[in-house]
C-alpha positions in Angstrom: -167.4 182.9 -68.1 -165.9 182.3 -64.8 -166.1 185.5 -62.4 -163.3 184.3 -60.4 -159.9 182.6 -61.2 -157.4 181.6 -58.7 -153.8 181.7 -59.8 -151.0 179.7 -57.9 -147.5 181.0 -57.9 -144.3 180.9 -55.6 -144.2 183.6 -52.8 -141.0 185.1 -53.8 -140.4 188.7 -55.3 -139.7 187.3 -58.6 -142.5 184.8 -58.9 -145.1 187.5 -57.6 -143.6 189.9 -60.2 -144.2 187.2 -63.2 -147.7 186.4 -61.9 -148.7 190.3 -61.9 -147.6 190.4 -65.5 -150.2 187.6 -66.4 -152.8 188.9 -64.0 -152.4 192.6 -65.5 -152.4 191.2 -69.1 -155.7 189.1 -68.2 -157.5 191.9 -66.5 -156.8 194.3 -69.6 -158.9 191.6 -71.7 -161.0 190.6 -69.2 -161.8 193.2 -66.6 -165.1 191.7 -65.5 -162.9 188.6 -64.2 -161.7 189.0 -60.6 -158.4 187.2 -60.1 -157.0 186.0 -56.9 -153.2 184.9 -56.1 -152.5 181.8 -54.1 -148.8 181.6 -53.0 -147.2 178.3 -52.7 -144.0 177.4 -51.1 -142.0 174.9 -53.5 -139.6 172.4 -52.5 -136.9 174.9 -54.0 -138.1 177.7 -51.7 -137.7 175.3 -48.9 -134.2 174.0 -49.4 -131.7 176.7 -50.1 -128.6 174.5 -49.5 -128.6 171.7 -52.3 -127.1 173.0 -55.3 -129.3 172.8 -58.5 -126.9 170.1 -60.1 -127.1 167.7 -57.3 -130.8 167.3 -57.3 -132.2 164.1 -58.2 -135.7 165.0 -59.2 -137.4 167.3 -61.5 -140.2 169.8 -60.8 -138.1 171.2 -58.0 -139.7 174.7 -58.2 -143.1 173.8 -59.9 -144.6 170.3 -58.6 -146.2 171.8 -55.5 -148.2 174.4 -58.1 -149.3 171.5 -59.9 -150.6 169.7 -57.1 -152.6 172.8 -56.5 -154.0 172.6 -59.8 -154.8 168.9 -59.9 -156.3 169.4 -56.3 -158.8 171.9 -57.9 -157.3 174.5 -55.6 -156.3 177.0 -58.1 -157.4 177.6 -62.0 -153.7 178.3 -63.3 -150.2 178.4 -62.0 -147.7 180.7 -63.4 -144.0 179.2 -63.7 -140.6 180.5 -65.1 -140.9 178.1 -68.3 -137.3 176.9 -68.0 -138.3 175.2 -64.5 -141.0 173.3 -65.8 -139.6 169.5 -67.1 -140.1 168.6 -70.4 -142.6 166.3 -69.8 -145.7 168.0 -68.8 -147.5 165.9 -65.9 -150.7 164.0 -67.0 -153.7 166.3 -66.8 -152.1 169.5 -67.2 -151.4 171.4 -70.2 -149.5 174.7 -71.1 -152.3 177.4 -71.7 -150.0 180.1 -72.5 -146.3 181.0 -73.1 -145.5 184.6 -73.2 -143.1 187.6 -72.3 -139.6 186.2 -73.5 -138.1 189.8 -74.0 -134.9 188.5 -72.1 -133.7 185.4 -72.8 -130.1 185.9 -72.1 -127.9 185.2 -69.0 -125.9 188.5 -67.8 -123.1 189.0 -65.4 -123.4 191.4 -62.3 -119.9 192.5 -60.9 -118.8 194.0 -57.7 -117.3 196.8 -59.8 -118.7 197.8 -63.3 -116.9 196.1 -66.2 -117.4 195.6 -69.8 -115.9 192.3 -70.5 -115.3 189.3 -68.5 -111.6 189.6 -69.1 -111.6 192.7 -66.7 -112.4 190.4 -64.0 -109.3 189.8 -61.8 -107.3 186.4 -61.9 -109.0 184.0 -59.6 -112.2 185.9 -59.2 -115.0 184.2 -57.4 -118.0 184.1 -59.5 -121.4 182.8 -57.9 -123.7 180.8 -60.1 -126.3 178.0 -59.5 -125.8 176.3 -62.8 -123.3 173.9 -64.2 -124.2 175.0 -67.7 -123.0 178.6 -66.8 -120.0 177.4 -64.9 -118.8 175.4 -68.0 -119.2 178.1 -70.3 -117.7 180.9 -68.1 -114.7 178.8 -67.8 -114.1 178.5 -71.5 -114.4 182.5 -71.5 -112.0 182.7 -68.8 -110.4 179.7 -67.3 -108.9 181.0 -64.1 -112.2 182.0 -62.6 -113.4 180.4 -59.2 -117.1 179.5 -60.0 -118.8 178.9 -56.7 -122.3 177.5 -56.1 -124.8 180.1 -54.9 -128.3 179.9 -53.8 -131.1 182.2 -52.9 -133.4 184.5 -54.6 -132.4 187.4 -56.8 -132.1 190.1 -53.9 -130.2 187.8 -51.6 -127.6 186.8 -54.3 -127.1 190.6 -55.1 -126.6 191.2 -51.4 -124.2 188.5 -51.1 -122.3 190.5 -54.1 -122.5 193.7 -52.1 -121.3 192.0 -49.0 -118.0 191.0 -50.8 -118.6 187.2 -50.7 -118.5 187.0 -54.4 -116.8 189.1 -57.4 -119.3 188.6 -59.5 -122.5 186.7 -60.1 -124.2 185.4 -63.3 -128.3 185.5 -63.5 -131.0 185.3 -66.0 -131.3 188.6 -67.5 -135.2 188.3 -67.3 -135.4 188.0 -63.5 -133.1 191.1 -63.1 -135.3 193.2 -65.2 -138.7 192.0 -63.8 -137.5 193.0 -60.7 -136.1 196.5 -61.9 -132.5 195.7 -61.3 -131.6 196.0 -64.8 -129.1 199.0 -64.2 -127.1 196.5 -62.0 -125.8 194.5 -65.2 -122.4 194.6 -66.3 -122.6 192.2 -69.2 -125.3 190.7 -71.2 -124.0 187.7 -72.7 -125.1 186.7 -76.6 -127.5 183.8 -76.2 -126.0 182.4 -79.8 -122.5 182.0 -77.8 -123.2 181.7 -74.3 -126.4 179.5 -75.0 -129.2 179.9 -72.0 -131.3 177.2 -70.7 -134.3 176.1 -72.9 -137.3 178.4 -72.5 -135.3 180.9 -70.4 -136.9 184.0 -69.8 -140.5 182.9 -71.0 -143.5 182.6 -68.6 -145.7 179.5 -68.9 -149.3 179.7 -67.5 -150.3 176.0 -66.6 -153.8 174.8 -66.6 -155.7 171.4 -66.3 -156.4 170.1 -69.7 -159.9 169.5 -69.1 -160.6 173.0 -68.3 -161.7 174.6 -71.5 -163.3 177.4 -70.1 -160.1 178.4 -68.2 -158.0 177.3 -71.4 -160.0 179.8 -73.5 -159.2 182.9 -71.2 -155.7 181.9 -70.8 -155.2 181.3 -74.5 -155.5 185.2 -75.3 -152.3 185.6 -74.1 -150.3 183.2 -75.9 -147.4 184.5 -77.9 -147.0 182.0 -81.2 -143.5 183.0 -81.8 -142.4 182.2 -78.3 -144.3 179.0 -78.3 -142.5 178.1 -81.4 -138.9 179.0 -80.0 -139.3 177.5 -76.6 -141.1 174.4 -77.9 -138.3 173.6 -80.2 -135.7 174.4 -77.4 -137.4 171.9 -75.4 -137.6 169.2 -78.0 -133.8 169.6 -78.6 -133.3 169.0 -74.6 -135.9 166.0 -74.6 -133.9 164.6 -77.4 -130.7 164.7 -75.5 -132.3 162.9 -72.6 -130.7 164.9 -70.0 -131.9 166.0 -66.8 -133.3 169.7 -66.5 -130.1 170.6 -64.1 -127.5 168.9 -67.2 -124.7 171.3 -68.3 -126.5 171.8 -71.9 -128.3 174.8 -73.3 -130.4 175.5 -76.4 -131.7 178.8 -77.8 -133.8 179.1 -80.8 -134.4 182.3 -83.0 -136.9 183.2 -85.7 -135.7 185.4 -88.5 -138.5 185.7 -91.1 -139.5 182.4 -92.4 -136.3 180.7 -90.6 -135.3 179.4 -87.7 -131.7 179.1 -86.1 -131.2 177.0 -83.2 -127.9 177.1 -81.1 -126.8 174.3 -78.6 -124.1 173.4 -76.2 -123.7 170.3 -74.3 -120.9 169.0 -71.8 -120.4 166.3 -69.4 -120.7 167.5 -65.8 -117.0 167.8 -65.3 -116.4 170.0 -68.6 -115.3 167.6 -70.6 -116.3 166.7 -74.1 -117.7 169.9 -74.5 -119.7 170.5 -77.7 -121.1 173.4 -79.5 -123.3 173.7 -82.3 -126.2 175.2 -84.5 -128.6 174.5 -87.2 -130.8 176.4 -89.4 -133.6 176.0 -91.9 -137.4 176.7 -92.7 -139.5 177.6 -89.7 -142.0 175.0 -90.9 -139.4 172.4 -89.8 -138.6 173.2 -86.7 -139.1 170.0 -85.3 -136.5 168.1 -87.8 -134.2 171.0 -86.9 -134.4 170.2 -83.1 -133.7 166.6 -83.7 -130.7 167.4 -86.2 -129.4 169.7 -83.3 -129.8 167.0 -80.9 -127.8 164.6 -82.7 -124.9 167.0 -83.0 -124.9 167.9 -79.6 -124.9 164.2 -78.3 -121.6 162.7 -77.4 -120.2 159.7 -79.7 -121.4 156.7 -78.6 -124.8 158.3 -77.0 -127.7 157.2 -79.0 
């Protein structure tokens, strides 16, 4: 067994916290293995101005980590699973998917509120996502949704400085950075639908590295793998980019699965929200059914 593993990660506070979750979990199982962290700056870390929906390429936050794996400069890479393109790069594989305790989106407001209706008319809300913008506007159509970039701490600081009345973020990031107490509203993911695989961590490895694969597989959460893979199947079937205004959330209840989805044109037109349910053993077919329901008429 390998005595040392190198894990690639982005250098920000959230990426580091998420990587530490993986490292700590592995060290509990394999205390004899030394794990070293290698920090890599992604394109997303370098470009803080381009709004995410204007990006022309995928892998904005992940491709440099994958380059490090393929160059044999690291044994594994830790990602927010929602950032990974649905088509995994040749030569790589997802060795483990884990820790999806908080899949929801949430709202942090300048003054504590319990309902989005308590935001003042014309309130300025910061969000990096067209998907969130469109769903927000359907909840309260007088909001002023404004693009916001930067890490979680930077966004919170902009809120505190009065640049925004509220911001919308993934709950997982706030909780992992111990900012959960700042949350005003946690949205129901079956109604305000998150990105596919939001909240889950993915550990990516080289496909031919069977030794690392065996070690990393000890962290894999079967149910999280099933739900996130199903969500990504829906997204793939929709043939939309990773920053398209679409969301998918799958939930396992006993031997059944419910999948919820939203899809819209970038301008908010032709908004479609739907869901399907059925046996867990038919997750793939259910994903196809939901994709068909979400596709605008005329799109095959």
